[in-house]
C-alpha positions, 0 to 999 in steps of 0.5 A, a space after each residue: 047387636 048383642 054387644 050393643 044391647 049389653 052396653 045399653 043394659 049396663 049403662 042403665 044399671 050404672 045410671 040406677 046404681 049411681 043415685 043409690 050409691 050417692 044416697 047410701 053415702 049421704 045416709 052414712 054421713 048423716 049417721 056419722 054426724 049424730 056422733 058429733 054433739 055440735 054438728 050443724 044438723 037439726 035433730 030430735 033424739 028420744 032416748 029411753 033408759 031402763 035401769 034396774 037395781 035401784 033402792 036399798 034392797 036393789 028391787 027398784 026400777 027407773 024408766 027415763 025418756 030423755 027428749 033431746 032436741 038439738 038446734 044449730 043456729 048460724 051467727 056468722 059465716 064462721 060460727 054456730 050456736 048449738 042448743 042442746 036440751 035434755 028434758 027427762 020424763 021419769 017413771 020409777 018404782 021402789 027407788 025412794 023406798 019400798 012400795 013408792 012410785 013417782 012419775 013426771 018431769 025431771 029437771 031440764 039441762 040446757 046447753 049452748 055451744 059456741 062452735 066454729 063451722 069448720 074443723 081445725 087444720 088438724 081435723 079437730 071439732 070443738 064447742 064451748 059455752 054455758 050450761 043451765 039447770 032448770 028445776 022443771 021436776 014435777 015431783 020432789 023425788 025427781 029433781 033438785 029443786 035448784 037453779 044452776 049454771 056452769 061451763 060446758 065444752 066438747 072436743 072431738 075428732 073425726 078420722 075416716 069412719 071413726 069419731 072420738 071425743 069428750 063432752 063435759 060440764 059442771 053445774 053449781 046451784 045459785 037459787 031455788 028451794 031453801 029446803 033443798 041441798 046445794 048442787 055441785 056436779 060434774 058430768 064427763 062423757 068420753 065417746 067413740 063410734 064407728 059408722 059403716 058405709 051402710 049407715 050403721 053406727 057402733 058406739 061405746 061411751 060412759 056418762 060419768 057423774 060426780 056429786 061433790 056435795 054428796 060425795 057420790 059417783 055414777 059411772 055407767 058404760 053404754 055399748 050401742 048400735 044404731 041404723 039410719 033408715 029413711 021412712 018416706 022422706 024422713 031420715 030416722 036413726 033407730 038403735 039401742 044397747 046395753 048399760 052396765 054400771 061400774 060405779 054407783 052409790 048405795 041404792 044405785 042401779 046395777 044394769 040397764 038397757 037403752 033405746 034411741 029413736 032420732 029424727 033428723 032434719 038435714 038442710 
């Protein structure tokens, strides 16, 4: 009798544990997809950056909230177009000079990646397409005042729980305010991340910017950790980390913090 009760309780525990384990595995898969810039997953990251050390005297501060919707669109049985938008909202003090402050929108960067739905035989994922610079800045100090265009691409590999790859673009200006300087800028982002089975992701990346006109480099290193949770039925990734600027021009930042909240909309 006791043996049959024990087996019945064990069966109930297994039945309850199986969906929980499946949900945990599903959450880990969603978390890892966030490390893939061309994943077939609708998401809305809001990335906030706090950077100190701006300005000639090093006392300046800049807050940037990047609203970054990612929308994949199926165009055939084998291909997607992934739209990635970066719209910055900026507040800064003592950056352009002592006692100055600005608040408003920055320029929008719009990328379109044409990407195969399936990885290659070796497990490589890639995407390529155009990138556009749109002069949406509401203050002269927050944007370039130029329209721009260029190529963008990403290549990555998912090896077990690790994702590593490289995203890059280059933008040349072609129109805009004649009183503003031309734009010729390269952006390179190497990245690596590890996602645990409990949907925690540890990440390390750099976001290297090269201004060819002004002969300036910006080279931050970002170390982050994030956790995917489900609030009600809404999957949300919440994370943050530390930023250290290896290279920046005179008046550039020294260090910063990053917080990211990402809303996921799996199909």
